[in-house]
C-alpha positions as CSV (number, residue, x, y, z in Angstrom):
1,M,49.7,-1.4,15.1
2,I,49.8,-1.5,11.3
3,Q,47.2,-3.8,9.8
4,Q,48.6,-5.9,7.0
5,Q,46.6,-6.3,3.8
6,P,45.3,-9.8,3.1
7,L,47.9,-11.7,1.1
8,E,45.5,-12.2,-1.8
9,E,44.8,-8.5,-2.0
10,S,48.4,-7.4,-1.9
11,V,49.4,-9.9,-4.5
12,L,46.6,-8.7,-6.9
13,I,47.7,-5.1,-6.4
14,E,51.3,-6.1,-7.1
15,F,50.3,-7.7,-10.3
16,L,48.4,-4.6,-11.4
17,L,51.3,-2.3,-10.5
18,N,53.7,-4.6,-12.5
19,D,51.3,-4.8,-15.5
20,S,51.1,-8.6,-15.1
21,M,47.8,-9.2,-16.8
22,D,48.0,-13.0,-17.1
23,N,48.9,-13.4,-13.4
24,F,46.3,-10.9,-12.3
25,R,43.6,-12.7,-14.3
26,E,44.6,-16.1,-13.1
27,E,44.3,-15.0,-9.4
28,F,41.4,-12.6,-9.7
29,M,39.1,-15.0,-11.6
30,Q,39.5,-17.6,-8.9
31,L,37.8,-15.3,-6.4
32,H,34.0,-15.3,-5.8
33,P,32.4,-12.4,-7.7
34,Y,31.5,-10.7,-4.4
35,D,35.2,-10.8,-3.3
36,Q,36.1,-9.4,-6.7
37,S,33.6,-6.5,-6.2
38,I,35.1,-5.7,-2.7
39,F,38.6,-5.6,-4.2
40,F,37.4,-3.5,-7.2
41,E,35.7,-1.0,-4.8
42,K,38.8,-0.7,-2.6
43,V,41.5,0.1,-5.2
44,G,41.8,3.6,-6.7
45,P,40.7,4.8,-10.1
46,D,44.2,4.3,-11.7
47,L,44.2,0.6,-10.8
48,R,40.6,0.2,-11.7
49,K,41.4,1.5,-15.2
50,K,43.9,-1.4,-15.5
51,I,41.2,-3.8,-14.4
52,Y,38.9,-2.6,-17.2
53,H,41.7,-3.3,-19.6
54,Y,42.4,-6.8,-18.2
55,L,38.7,-7.9,-17.9
56,S,36.0,-8.2,-20.5
57,P,32.7,-6.2,-20.2
58,K,31.0,-9.5,-19.4
59,E,33.3,-10.3,-16.5
60,I,32.9,-6.8,-15.1
61,A,29.1,-7.3,-15.4
62,E,29.3,-10.4,-13.2
63,L,31.3,-8.3,-10.7
64,F,28.7,-5.5,-10.7
65,E,25.9,-8.0,-10.1
66,A,27.6,-9.6,-7.1
67,T,27.0,-6.6,-4.8
68,K,25.1,-3.4,-4.5
69,F,27.4,-0.3,-4.6
70,D,26.4,3.1,-3.3
71,D,24.4,5.3,-5.7
72,E,27.2,7.7,-6.4
73,Q,29.7,4.8,-7.0
74,Y,27.8,3.6,-10.0
75,D,28.2,6.9,-11.7
76,L,31.8,7.1,-10.7
77,F,32.7,3.7,-12.1
78,L,30.9,4.2,-15.4
79,Q,32.6,7.5,-15.9
80,E,36.0,5.7,-15.5
81,M,35.1,3.3,-18.3
82,D,35.1,3.9,-22.0
83,I,31.5,4.6,-23.0
84,T,31.4,1.7,-25.4
85,Y,32.9,-0.6,-22.8
86,A,30.3,0.6,-20.2
87,A,27.4,0.1,-22.6
88,D,28.6,-3.5,-23.4
89,M,29.0,-4.2,-19.7
90,L,25.4,-3.0,-19.0
91,S,24.0,-5.2,-21.8
92,F,25.6,-8.3,-20.3
93,M,23.9,-7.6,-16.9
94,F,20.4,-9.0,-16.2
95,A,18.0,-6.3,-17.4
96,D,16.6,-5.5,-13.9
97,N,20.1,-5.1,-12.5
98,A,21.1,-2.8,-15.3
99,V,18.0,-0.7,-14.7
100,D,19.1,-0.4,-11.0
101,V,22.4,1.1,-12.2
102,L,20.9,3.3,-14.8
103,N,18.3,4.7,-12.4
104,E,21.2,6.4,-10.6
105,L,22.3,8.3,-13.7
106,G,21.1,11.3,-15.5
107,K,18.7,11.0,-18.4
108,D,21.3,12.1,-21.0
109,Q,23.8,9.5,-19.7
110,V,21.1,6.8,-19.9
111,A,20.2,7.7,-23.4
112,S,23.9,7.6,-24.5
113,Y,24.3,4.1,-23.2
114,L,21.1,2.8,-24.7
115,N,22.0,4.2,-28.1
116,I,25.2,2.3,-28.1
117,M,23.9,-1.0,-26.8
118,D,22.6,-3.8,-29.0
119,K,18.9,-3.3,-29.9
120,E,17.6,-6.3,-28.0
121,S,19.3,-5.5,-24.7
122,A,18.4,-1.8,-25.0
123,Q,14.8,-2.6,-25.6
124,E,14.6,-4.9,-22.6
125,I,16.0,-2.2,-20.4
126,K,13.8,0.5,-21.9
127,D,10.7,-1.7,-21.2
128,L,11.7,-1.7,-17.5
129,L,12.8,1.9,-17.2
130,H,9.3,3.3,-17.8
131,Y,7.9,1.5,-14.7
132,E,7.5,3.6,-11.6
133,E,10.3,3.3,-9.2
134,Y,9.8,1.0,-6.1
135,T,7.1,-1.1,-7.8
136,A,7.2,-4.7,-8.9
137,G,7.8,-3.5,-12.5
138,S,10.9,-1.6,-11.6
139,I,12.6,-4.6,-9.9
140,M,11.4,-7.5,-12.1
141,T,13.5,-9.2,-14.7
142,T,12.4,-10.2,-18.2
143,E,14.9,-13.0,-18.4
144,Y,12.8,-16.0,-17.3
145,V,11.6,-19.2,-18.9
146,A,8.1,-19.3,-20.2
147,I,6.6,-22.6,-21.5
148,P,3.5,-22.9,-23.7
149,E,0.8,-24.9,-21.9
150,N,0.2,-27.2,-24.9
151,S,3.8,-28.2,-25.1
152,T,4.9,-31.7,-24.2
153,I,7.6,-32.3,-21.6
154,R,10.0,-33.1,-24.3
155,S,9.6,-29.8,-26.1
156,A,9.5,-28.0,-22.8
157,M,13.0,-29.4,-22.0
158,T,14.2,-28.2,-25.4
159,I,12.9,-24.7,-24.6
160,L,14.5,-24.8,-21.2
161,R,17.9,-25.8,-22.6
162,S,17.7,-22.9,-25.1
163,A,16.6,-20.3,-22.6
164,A,18.5,-21.3,-19.5
165,P,21.8,-19.6,-20.3
166,E,20.1,-16.2,-20.4
167,A,17.5,-16.8,-17.6
168,E,18.0,-15.5,-14.1
169,T,16.5,-18.6,-12.6
170,I,15.2,-21.9,-13.9
171,Y,13.9,-23.5,-10.7
172,Y,10.4,-22.2,-11.6
173,L,9.1,-22.4,-15.1
174,F,6.0,-20.3,-15.8
175,V,3.4,-21.6,-18.1
176,V,1.5,-19.3,-20.6
177,D,-1.4,-19.8,-23.0
178,D,-1.5,-18.7,-26.6
179,D,-2.0,-15.0,-25.6
180,H,1.0,-15.1,-23.2
181,K,-1.4,-15.0,-20.2
182,L,-0.1,-16.7,-17.1
183,S,-1.9,-20.0,-16.7
184,G,0.3,-22.1,-14.4
185,V,3.8,-22.9,-13.0
186,I,5.9,-26.0,-13.0
187,S,9.0,-26.7,-10.9
188,L,12.2,-27.9,-12.5
189,R,12.0,-31.1,-10.4
190,D,8.5,-31.9,-11.7
191,L,9.6,-31.2,-15.3
192,I,12.6,-33.6,-15.0
193,I,10.7,-36.5,-13.5
194,A,7.6,-36.3,-15.8
195,D,7.1,-38.5,-18.8
196,E,8.4,-36.9,-22.0
197,D,5.1,-37.3,-23.9
198,T,3.0,-35.7,-21.1
199,L,1.5,-32.3,-21.8
200,V,2.7,-29.5,-19.6
201,K,-0.8,-28.3,-18.8
202,D,-1.6,-31.8,-17.3
203,I,1.1,-31.6,-14.6
204,M,1.4,-27.8,-14.0
205,N,0.0,-26.1,-10.9
206,D,-2.7,-23.8,-12.1
207,R,-3.1,-22.0,-8.8
208,V,-0.4,-19.4,-9.4
209,V,0.4,-16.6,-6.9
210,S,1.3,-13.5,-8.9
211,V,1.6,-9.7,-8.4
212,L,0.5,-6.8,-10.5
213,V,3.2,-4.8,-12.2
214,S,2.1,-1.7,-10.2
215,V,2.3,-3.2,-6.8
216,D,4.7,-1.7,-4.3
217,Q,8.0,-3.5,-3.9
218,E,7.4,-3.9,-0.1
219,E,4.2,-5.9,-0.9
220,V,6.2,-8.2,-3.2
221,A,8.8,-8.7,-0.5
222,R,6.1,-9.7,2.0
223,M,4.6,-12.1,-0.5
224,I,7.9,-13.9,-1.3
225,K,8.6,-14.0,2.5
226,D,5.2,-15.4,3.4
227,Y,5.1,-18.0,0.6
228,D,8.8,-18.8,0.8
229,F,9.1,-18.4,-3.0
230,L,12.3,-18.2,-5.0
231,A,10.5,-16.1,-7.6
232,V,7.1,-14.6,-8.2
233,P,5.6,-13.8,-11.6
234,V,4.6,-10.2,-12.5
235,V,1.5,-9.6,-14.6
236,D,-0.5,-6.8,-16.0
237,F,-4.2,-6.2,-15.3
238,K,-5.1,-8.7,-18.1
239,N,-2.9,-11.4,-16.6
240,H,-0.2,-11.2,-19.3
241,L,3.1,-12.4,-18.0
242,L,5.6,-9.5,-18.0
243,G,8.5,-10.7,-15.9
244,I,9.5,-12.2,-12.5
245,V,10.9,-10.9,-9.3
246,T,13.5,-13.2,-7.8
247,V,14.5,-13.6,-4.1
248,D,17.9,-11.9,-4.6
249,D,16.2,-8.7,-5.7
250,I,13.9,-8.9,-2.6
251,L,16.9,-9.2,-0.3
252,D,18.1,-5.8,-1.8
253,V,14.6,-4.4,-1.3
254,L,14.5,-5.5,2.3
255,D,17.9,-4.0,3.0
256,E,16.9,-0.8,1.3
257,E,13.6,-0.4,3.0
258,A,15.1,-1.3,6.5
259,S,17.8,1.4,6.0
260,D,15.2,3.9,4.8
261,D,12.9,3.3,7.8
262,Y,15.8,3.3,10.3
263,S,17.0,6.6,8.9
264,K,13.6,8.2,9.1
265,L,13.1,6.9,12.7
266,A,16.4,8.7,13.5
267,G,15.0,11.9,11.9
268,V,17.3,11.8,8.9
269,S,15.9,12.0,5.3
270,N,18.4,9.4,3.9
271,M,20.9,7.3,5.8
272,D,24.3,9.0,6.1
273,T,27.3,7.1,4.7
274,F,30.8,7.5,5.9
275,D,32.0,8.8,2.6
276,K,29.8,11.9,2.8
277,G,31.4,15.2,3.8
278,P,30.2,17.3,6.8
279,L,28.2,19.7,4.6
280,Q,26.4,16.9,2.8
281,A,25.6,15.2,6.1
282,A,24.4,18.5,7.7
283,R,22.2,19.2,4.7
284,K,20.4,15.9,5.2
285,R,20.0,16.3,8.9
286,L,19.1,20.0,9.1
287,P,15.4,19.9,7.9
288,W,14.3,17.7,10.8
289,L,16.5,19.5,13.3
290,I,14.9,22.8,12.3
291,I,11.4,21.4,12.7
292,L,12.3,19.9,16.1
293,L,13.9,23.3,17.0
294,F,10.5,25.0,16.5
295,L,8.7,22.3,18.5
296,G,11.3,22.8,21.2
297,M,10.5,26.5,21.2
298,L,6.9,25.6,21.8
299,T,8.0,23.6,24.9
300,A,10.1,26.6,26.1
301,N,7.0,28.9,25.6
302,L,4.9,26.5,27.7
303,M,7.5,26.7,30.4
304,S,7.3,30.5,30.4
305,I,3.5,30.4,30.6
306,F,3.8,28.4,33.8
307,E,6.7,30.6,35.1
308,Q,4.7,31.8,38.1
309,T,3.8,28.3,39.2
310,L,7.5,27.3,39.0
311,D,8.5,30.4,41.0
312,E,6.0,29.6,43.8
313,V,7.1,25.9,44.0
314,A,10.6,25.6,42.6
315,L,10.7,21.9,43.5
316,L,8.4,21.2,40.5
317,A,11.2,21.9,38.0
318,V,13.2,19.0,39.3
319,F,10.7,16.5,37.9
320,I,10.2,18.0,34.4
321,P,13.0,15.9,32.8
322,L,11.6,12.7,34.4
323,I,8.0,13.2,33.2
324,A,9.1,14.3,29.7
325,G,11.5,11.4,29.5
326,M,9.0,8.7,30.5
327,A,6.4,10.1,28.0
328,G,9.0,10.1,25.2
329,N,10.1,6.5,26.0
330,S,6.6,5.1,26.1
331,G,5.6,6.9,23.0
332,T,8.7,5.6,21.1
333,Q,7.9,2.0,22.2
334,A,4.3,2.3,20.9
335,L,5.6,3.9,17.7
336,A,8.0,1.0,17.0
337,V,5.3,-1.6,17.5
338,A,2.9,0.3,15.1
339,I,5.5,0.9,12.4
340,R,6.7,-2.7,12.5
341,G,3.1,-3.9,12.2
342,I,2.5,-1.7,9.2
343,A,5.8,-2.6,7.5
344,T,5.2,-6.4,7.9
345,G,1.5,-6.2,6.9
346,D,0.4,-7.6,10.3
347,I,-1.8,-4.6,10.8
348,G,-4.8,-4.6,8.5
349,E,-7.9,-2.3,8.5
350,Q,-9.7,-4.5,11.1
351,S,-6.7,-4.8,13.5
352,K,-6.0,-1.1,13.6
353,T,-8.8,-0.5,16.1
354,K,-7.6,-3.6,18.0
355,L,-4.1,-2.2,18.2
356,L,-5.3,1.2,19.5
357,Y,-7.4,-0.5,22.2
358,R,-4.4,-2.7,23.2
359,E,-2.1,0.3,23.3
360,A,-4.6,2.3,25.3
361,G,-4.8,-0.6,27.8
362,T,-1.0,-0.9,27.9
363,G,-0.7,2.8,28.5
364,L,-3.2,2.6,31.4
365,V,-1.4,-0.3,33.1
366,T,2.2,1.0,32.6
367,G,1.1,4.5,33.5
368,L,-0.6,3.4,36.7
369,I,2.3,1.2,37.9
370,C,4.9,3.9,37.1
371,G,2.7,6.6,38.6
372,L,2.2,4.7,41.9
373,L,5.9,3.8,42.0
374,V,6.8,7.5,41.6
375,V,4.4,8.6,44.3
376,G,6.2,6.3,46.8
377,L,9.7,7.3,45.7
378,V,9.0,11.1,45.8
379,Y,7.4,10.7,49.2
380,F,10.3,8.9,50.7
381,W,12.8,11.3,49.0
382,K,11.1,14.7,49.6
383,H,8.7,13.7,52.4
384,D,5.9,15.5,50.5
385,L,2.9,13.3,49.6
386,L,1.1,16.0,47.6
387,I,4.1,16.6,45.3
388,G,4.4,12.8,44.9
389,I,0.7,12.5,43.9
390,L,1.1,15.4,41.5
391,V,4.2,13.9,39.8
392,G,2.7,10.4,39.8
393,S,-0.6,11.6,38.3
394,S,1.3,13.5,35.6
395,I,3.4,10.5,34.7
396,F,0.2,8.3,34.6
397,G,-1.5,10.8,32.2
398,S,1.6,11.4,30.1
399,I,2.4,7.7,29.6
400,F,-1.2,6.9,28.7
401,I,-1.4,9.7,26.1
402,A,2.1,9.1,24.8
403,T,1.4,5.4,24.3
404,L,-1.9,6.1,22.5
405,G,-0.3,8.8,20.4
406,G,2.7,6.7,19.5
407,S,0.4,4.1,17.9
408,F,-2.2,6.5,16.5
409,I,0.1,8.9,14.7
410,P,1.8,6.3,12.4
411,L,-1.7,4.8,11.7
412,L,-3.0,8.2,10.7
413,F,0.1,8.9,8.5
414,H,-0.4,5.5,6.8
415,R,-4.1,6.3,6.1
416,M,-3.0,9.7,4.6
417,K,-0.6,7.8,2.3
418,I,2.4,9.3,4.1
419,D,5.3,7.0,5.1
420,P,4.6,6.2,8.8
421,A,8.4,6.1,9.5
422,V,8.3,9.9,9.1
423,A,6.6,9.9,12.5
424,S,10.1,9.4,13.8
425,G,11.4,8.9,17.3
426,P,12.6,12.5,17.7
427,F,9.3,13.8,16.4
428,I,7.2,11.7,18.8
429,T,9.5,12.5,21.7
430,T,9.3,16.3,21.1
431,V,5.5,16.2,20.8
432,N,5.3,14.1,24.0
433,D,7.5,16.7,25.8
434,V,4.9,19.3,25.0
435,V,2.0,17.2,26.1
436,S,3.7,15.9,29.3
437,I,4.7,19.4,30.4
438,L,1.2,20.7,29.7
439,I,-0.3,18.0,31.9
440,Y,2.3,18.4,34.7
441,L,2.4,22.1,35.0
442,G,-1.3,22.4,34.2
443,L,-2.2,20.2,37.2
444,A,0.4,22.0,39.3
445,T,-1.3,25.4,38.5
446,I,-4.8,24.0,39.3
447,F,-3.6,22.7,42.7
448,I,-1.0,25.3,43.5
449,S,-2.8,26.5,46.6
450,S,-2.5,23.0,48.1
451,L,1.3,22.5,47.4
């Protein structure tokens, strides 16, 4: 069945094909900026070039800010634009959003755009570009409203009216002293209802929660989530106000971090997208697959070491997938709990030991129950109690060690300043395969005379 294009979309395409600029603008500008960006992304480069002709750089800037395109798309879209048009468009974006775009480009391209921009916009962007990526400084905006603490409410309202058109948010107004150090915060509501002759410092809240410019963006995200803020101020080590991080930027961070962690848990360096070719996708997946291949060879080598045991009691081979699978599953469960706790900040230094004790206890309980269950099942299936006890004991030991390892490994990686998500599901599963087979066939070799 042929799927029809939405009426709005087909009409806009028709206007573009017929060079009906006025009709296109009338319909297009009625759309929400997000819907505009979706249409913009869908059409081909020829139609996009017409859109650049029909819309001003400021209008395209609003479209760019409404959604987050893929990294390669930013480069593609800017290459389609005239360089002066692109530079103007970037200057109309909020500085932090423009930095997000420029971070995906080469240094020469960035320098070209900055040279063409007006000096004020270029300087704001340069100030943000030198901050390390994935820190508060790299995602903050410098377009905020700062009110001197000795101002009256009347003069503060004047400052607000003047700064509001360029500010990213006006719901929080940050109060600074004569040295531009952060001294308080006042909400827009409190500003509106206060008496005009009151001093700002008399009604401001001087207990301000702020973050250092060097703090990791995940920590900023946690703070905004915990305190339910719309924005949080960013300061240097002397408490000078440098910028603010707004909740819309944090939503992008959360999405980015979740995708990154999920891809690592899947054993992929970066999340594949559907527009990648087979060779590009293979290049991203191969490193982990090769590592896992060598770990798999270790498993195969272990099997060959115990070849004589398997030859003497062939029935043992039947239960290898069961034991390895149970170990892998329990290890992955513990891994997920540990990584989530680290990512959300629930696991601190004191609670790490508590987590390990809890997971050890969990491993003992689940291992014991699964082990006893398997003893009964194997006995009724094969009518061999000794084999049942061997398989049950191996499952008990494998689940216990896998559960403990699944929580310990990410904590160890975190202590070593390595992303704990790297301790991915495939990695844990393969390591647990080795451990479980070593336990199972090791016990079988010890008690081979009794089997």
